[in-house]
C-alpha positions in Angstrom: 106.8 103.8 140.5 104.5 105.6 138.1 104.1 105.5 134.3 105.3 108.8 132.8 103.2 110.9 130.4 105.5 112.1 127.7 105.6 115.8 126.9 105.5 117.3 123.4 109.2 117.8 123.7 111.1 114.7 122.6 112.3 113.5 126.0 112.1 110.2 127.8 112.6 109.2 131.5 115.5 107.0 132.2 114.8 103.4 131.5 115.7 102.4 135.1 112.4 104.0 136.1 110.3 101.5 134.1 107.8 99.3 135.8 108.8 95.7 136.6 107.1 94.5 133.4 109.2 97.1 131.4 106.5 99.7 130.8 108.1 103.1 131.1 105.9 105.9 129.5 102.7 106.7 127.7 101.8 109.1 124.9 103.9 111.1 122.5 104.0 110.2 118.8 105.9 108.0 116.3 107.9 110.8 114.6 111.3 109.7 113.3 113.0 111.9 115.8 111.2 110.4 118.8 111.6 106.8 117.5 115.3 107.2 117.0 115.8 108.9 120.4 113.8 106.0 122.0 115.9 103.2 120.4 119.2 104.9 121.3 118.0 104.9 124.9 116.9 101.3 124.9 113.2 102.1 124.6 110.7 100.9 122.0 106.9 101.4 121.4 104.5 98.4 121.8 100.8 98.9 121.9 97.5 97.9 120.2 94.9 99.8 118.2 92.7 100.5 121.2 95.4 102.0 123.5 97.6 105.0 123.5 101.3 104.7 122.5 103.1 102.7 125.2 106.9 102.8 125.6 108.9 99.9 127.1 112.4 99.1 128.4 112.4 95.5 129.7 114.8 94.1 132.2 116.6 91.9 131.3 117.1 92.5 127.6 117.5 89.8 125.1 120.2 90.4 122.5 122.1 88.4 119.9 125.8 89.0 119.2 126.1 88.2 115.5 129.0 85.7 116.0 126.8 83.7 118.4 124.1 82.7 116.0 123.5 79.0 116.2 122.9 77.4 112.7 121.5 73.9 112.9 122.7 71.2 110.6 119.3 71.1 108.9 119.4 74.9 108.3 122.9 74.6 106.9 121.6 72.0 104.4 118.8 74.3 103.4 121.2 77.1 102.8 123.5 74.9 100.7 120.6 73.8 98.5 120.1 77.4 97.4 116.3 77.1 96.8 115.7 80.2 98.8 116.9 83.7 98.0 117.5 86.4 100.6 117.1 90.0 99.7 117.2 93.3 101.6 115.0 96.3 101.5 113.0 95.3 98.4 109.6 94.8 100.1 109.7 96.7 103.4 106.0 97.6 103.8 105.0 94.2 102.7 107.2 92.6 105.3 105.7 94.8 108.0 102.2 93.9 106.8 102.9 90.2 106.8 104.4 90.5 110.3 101.2 92.2 111.4 98.8 89.8 109.7 100.4 86.4 109.9 98.7 84.4 112.7 100.9 83.6 115.7 100.7 81.0 118.4 99.2 82.4 121.6 98.6 85.9 120.1 95.0 87.0 119.3 95.9 90.5 118.0 98.8 92.4 116.4 100.7 95.2 118.0 101.8 96.4 114.5 99.2 99.0 113.9 98.6 100.9 110.7 100.0 104.0 112.4 103.2 102.0 113.2 103.6 100.7 109.7 103.4 104.2 108.3 105.9 105.5 110.9 108.5 102.7 110.2 108.1 103.1 106.4 109.1 106.7 106.9 112.1 105.5 108.9 112.9 103.1 106.0 112.7 106.0 103.5 115.2 107.9 105.7 117.6 104.9 105.6 117.2 103.7 109.2 114.6 100.9 109.0 115.4 97.8 107.0 113.8 94.5 106.0 115.4 91.1 105.3 113.2 89.0 102.9 113.2 85.3 102.1 111.9 84.4 98.7 111.0 81.0 97.3 110.1 80.7 93.6 110.0 84.5 93.5 107.4 84.6 96.2 108.0 86.4 99.6 107.6 83.6 102.2 109.4 85.0 105.2 111.2 88.0 106.6 112.0 90.4 109.4 112.4 94.1 109.9 114.1 96.5 112.3 116.0 99.7 112.9 119.8 100.2 112.3 121.4 103.0 114.2 125.2 103.1 114.0 126.6 99.8 115.2 123.3 98.4 116.6 120.3 96.7 114.9 117.0 96.7 116.8 114.9 93.8 115.6 111.2 94.3 115.7 109.3 91.3 114.2 109.5 88.4 111.8 107.2 86.1 110.0 107.2 82.9 107.9 104.7 81.3 105.5 106.9 78.2 104.9 109.1 76.3 107.4 112.5 77.9 108.1 111.8 81.1 106.1 112.2 83.4 109.1 115.3 81.5 110.3 116.8 82.1 106.9 115.9 85.8 107.2 117.7 85.9 110.6 120.7 84.1 109.0 120.7 86.7 106.2 120.5 89.6 108.8 123.5 88.2 110.7 125.6 88.0 107.5 124.5 91.5 106.6 125.3 93.2 109.9 128.7 91.4 110.1 129.5 92.7 106.7 128.4 96.3 107.7 130.3 96.1 111.1 127.2 96.2 113.3 128.0 94.6 116.6 124.7 93.8 118.3 121.2 92.7 117.4 118.5 93.7 120.0 115.7 91.1 120.2 113.9 93.0 123.0 112.2 90.4 125.3 113.2 86.9 125.9 111.8 84.1 123.7 112.8 80.5 123.8 112.9 80.4 120.0 115.5 83.1 119.8 117.4 81.7 122.8 117.7 78.4 120.9 119.3 80.4 118.0 122.0 82.0 120.2 120.3 85.0 121.8 121.1 85.8 125.5 119.9 88.0 128.3 121.9 90.9 129.6 121.0 93.4 132.3 119.5 96.8 131.2 122.5 98.7 132.4 124.9 96.7 130.3 122.6 97.1 127.3 122.5 100.9 127.7 126.3 101.0 128.0 126.6 99.1 124.7 124.1 101.5 123.0 126.0 104.5 124.3 128.9 103.4 122.2 127.2 101.8 119.2 124.5 104.4 118.5 127.1 107.1 118.3 128.8 105.5 115.4 128.1 106.7 111.8 125.4 104.9 109.8 127.0 101.5 109.0 124.0 99.9 107.1 123.8 102.4 104.3 120.5 102.3 102.2 122.3 101.5 99.0 124.6 98.8 100.5 124.2 95.3 99.0 
């Protein structure tokens, strides 16, 4: 197999042509039209500052069905105490910047470039990209962001500055998508952390079949929805 060079036209090769590690194509841009086309076809950008834009479609795909979220006893206790407040779309750029700059175990550099932040902020302004924010004492201490297209939410990254803040954001996301009628949360590649919270692997073909239905639905997470 070979890695495809994207043309100026917004067009992607079929995800089944990806390399074993999931790398599918190189080049293109981060325009809203290209990003939305990519996500609807099970493809996402992932690259660093010193490389061109790289597009991926891993096999298998890790997803979370909202009803399958595992909420531990300790997290339920934290939710009941009510010390944290969960908000939506009030600090989108800041959430992305924290996701980019918060140190992570076993990661030396971020893949959330300034170019990517600007591109996803544009998607946020168009009503497609959303953030879930966890506040403690009016301070942003955790959160996540992603893209909502029809009945699918594509999770991108999360961060926490205090324990359990990102888990609370995920809990808030699940409550939100269930209320909106969104059926699936894409978590991209397998992590044991998300697996412990209820995420599971499915084959790429099954994932694409789900997207063919869900991405054709109207916008379910509306920008002004609470």
